[in-house]
C-alpha positions in Angstrom: 81.9 77.4 92.8 80.8 81.0 93.3 82.8 84.1 92.2 83.5 84.8 95.9 84.8 81.3 96.5 86.9 81.4 93.3 88.7 84.6 94.3 89.2 83.3 97.9 90.9 80.2 96.4 93.0 82.4 94.1 94.0 84.6 97.0 95.1 81.5 98.9 97.1 80.1 96.0 98.9 83.4 95.5 99.8 83.5 99.2 101.0 79.9 99.2 103.2 80.2 96.1 104.5 83.6 97.2 105.7 82.4 100.5 106.7 78.9 99.3 108.6 80.3 96.3 110.4 82.9 98.4 111.6 80.2 100.8 112.9 78.2 97.8 114.8 81.2 96.6 116.3 81.8 100.0 117.3 78.2 100.4 118.9 77.9 96.9 120.9 81.2 97.5 123.0 79.4 100.0 124.5 77.1 97.3 125.2 80.1 95.1 127.5 81.7 97.7 129.2 78.4 98.8 132.8 78.7 97.8 133.4 75.0 98.4 131.2 74.1 95.4 132.4 74.2 91.8 131.7 77.1 89.6 129.3 75.0 87.5 127.4 73.9 90.5 127.0 77.4 91.8 125.8 78.6 88.4 123.2 75.9 88.2 122.0 76.9 91.7 121.9 80.5 90.6 119.8 79.6 87.6 117.4 77.7 89.8 117.3 80.7 92.2 116.6 83.3 89.6 113.9 81.3 87.8 112.2 80.3 91.1 112.2 84.0 92.1 109.8 84.6 89.2 107.0 82.8 91.1 106.7 85.1 94.2 107.1 88.2 92.0 104.2 87.0 89.8 102.1 86.3 92.9 102.8 89.7 94.3 101.9 91.5 91.1 98.4 89.9 91.2 97.7 90.2 94.9 96.2 93.8 94.9 93.8 93.0 92.1 92.5 89.8 93.7 92.4 91.5 97.1 90.5 94.5 95.6 87.9 92.3 94.1 87.5 90.4 97.3 87.0 93.6 99.2 83.7 94.1 97.3 82.4 90.9 99.0 83.3 92.5 102.4 81.1 95.5 102.0 83.6 97.9 100.3 82.2 99.4 97.1 84.4 101.0 94.5 83.4 103.6 91.9 83.6 102.3 88.3 87.0 104.0 87.6 88.5 102.5 90.7 87.2 99.0 89.9 88.7 99.3 86.4 92.1 100.4 87.8 92.0 97.5 90.3 91.2 94.9 87.5 93.9 96.3 85.1 96.6 96.7 87.8 97.3 92.9 88.1 97.7 92.1 84.4 99.8 95.2 83.8 102.1 94.5 86.7 102.3 90.8 85.8 103.2 91.6 82.2 106.0 93.9 83.3 107.4 91.2 85.6 107.4 88.6 82.8 108.9 90.9 80.2 111.7 91.9 82.5 112.4 88.2 83.5 112.4 86.7 80.0 114.4 89.6 78.4 117.2 89.7 81.0 120.2 91.6 79.7 118.3 93.3 76.8 117.6 97.0 76.6 113.8 96.6 77.1 114.4 94.8 80.4 116.7 97.5 81.6 114.2 100.3 80.7 111.3 98.4 82.3 113.3 97.6 85.4 113.9 101.4 85.9 110.2 102.0 85.3 109.2 99.2 87.7 111.3 100.8 90.5 109.4 104.0 90.2 106.1 102.2 89.8 106.5 100.3 93.0 107.3 103.5 94.9 104.2 105.0 93.4 102.0 102.0 94.4 103.4 102.0 97.9 102.7 105.7 98.5 99.3 105.5 96.8 98.2 102.7 99.1 99.2 104.6 102.2 97.4 107.8 101.1 94.3 105.8 100.0 94.1 103.9 103.3 94.5 107.1 105.4 91.8 108.8 103.4 89.4 105.8 103.6 89.8 105.6 107.4 89.2 109.4 107.8 86.0 109.2 105.7 84.7 106.0 107.3 84.8 104.1 104.0 86.6 101.2 105.7 84.2 100.9 108.6 82.6 97.7 107.2 85.9 96.0 107.2 88.7 98.0 108.9 91.1 95.1 108.9 91.4 95.5 105.1 93.1 98.8 105.6 95.7 97.3 107.8 96.3 94.5 105.2 96.9 97.2 102.6 99.4 99.1 104.8 101.2 95.8 105.3 101.3 95.2 101.6 102.8 98.6 101.1 105.4 97.5 103.7 106.1 94.4 101.7 106.8 96.5 98.6 109.2 98.5 100.6 111.0 95.4 102.0 111.3 94.2 98.4 112.9 97.5 97.3 115.4 97.2 100.2 116.3 93.8 99.0 117.2 95.3 95.7 119.5 97.8 97.4 121.1 95.1 99.5 121.7 92.8 96.5 123.8 95.3 94.5 127.1 94.0 95.8 125.9 90.4 95.2 125.1 91.1 91.5 128.5 92.5 90.7 130.3 89.7 92.4 128.1 87.1 90.8 128.9 88.4 87.3 132.6 87.8 88.1 131.7 84.3 89.2 129.9 83.7 85.9 132.7 85.1 83.7 135.9 84.1 85.3 135.2 82.5 88.7 134.8 84.2 92.0 137.7 85.5 94.0 137.8 85.5 97.8 136.7 89.1 97.7 133.8 88.2 95.4 132.7 85.4 97.7 132.9 87.6 100.8 130.8 90.3 98.9 128.1 87.8 98.0 127.9 86.4 101.5 127.8 89.9 103.1 125.1 91.0 100.7 122.9 88.0 101.4 123.3 88.5 105.1 121.8 92.0 104.7 119.1 90.6 102.5 118.1 88.0 105.1 116.7 90.7 107.4 114.3 92.0 104.7 113.4 88.5 103.6 112.4 87.5 107.1 110.4 90.7 107.3 108.5 89.7 104.2 107.7 86.2 105.6 106.5 87.7 108.8 104.4 90.3 106.9 102.8 87.6 104.8 101.9 85.6 107.9 100.3 88.6 109.5 98.4 89.3 106.2 97.1 85.7 106.3 96.0 86.1 110.0 94.1 89.3 109.2 92.4 87.7 106.3 91.3 84.7 108.3 90.4 86.3 111.6 89.2 89.7 110.3 89.8 91.5 113.6 89.8 95.2 114.6 86.9 97.5 115.1 87.0 101.1 113.8 87.8 102.3 117.4 90.8 99.9 117.6 92.0 101.1 114.2 91.8 104.7 115.4 94.1 103.8 118.3 96.7 102.5 115.9 96.6 105.4 113.6 
């Protein structure tokens, strides 16, 4: 297996487990908010949901690094410092995701979660600026569809941030469920919160499917890109 084939395979694995894991999280969330189930059953469903959610977050953290390496095989060359940043980004992001997950409730997780929020905003804005600059200089002419994939990835980051916002009422009500059992108000809050989350989850699924389409078909000429932007 060549290096190119290895990274294509890794890219596909990340896509499959991101989308598949996300679907599993979404499905298990229905049992967490079901007031007809016992408290114990709902807490088990929540444990499954939270642990399963680690998989798509891991896949997302590595996607830019793998995609950046693959772009070299599509005619996009990077200066040494950019290559170094691309290679280090994935392990750094992945480590942060793992530390937050396995230290839930500890001070280090709280501090890293705050940093992670700003980090994701930074990555999202950096992607958009980088793509705009690359299109304006013709750097993306060998593979203009890569720029669109990057913009979509920035959108996926944004959708994930909106999920965090929509989940705030859910988290508060879930804590009540875990400690003393959920009241009718708690159940209503969790269900309303997940209803808002559903829109952003579906947007992520659609975005991932479009990302996959672009990676397989590799469409769009520089002239077509210019019409979009």
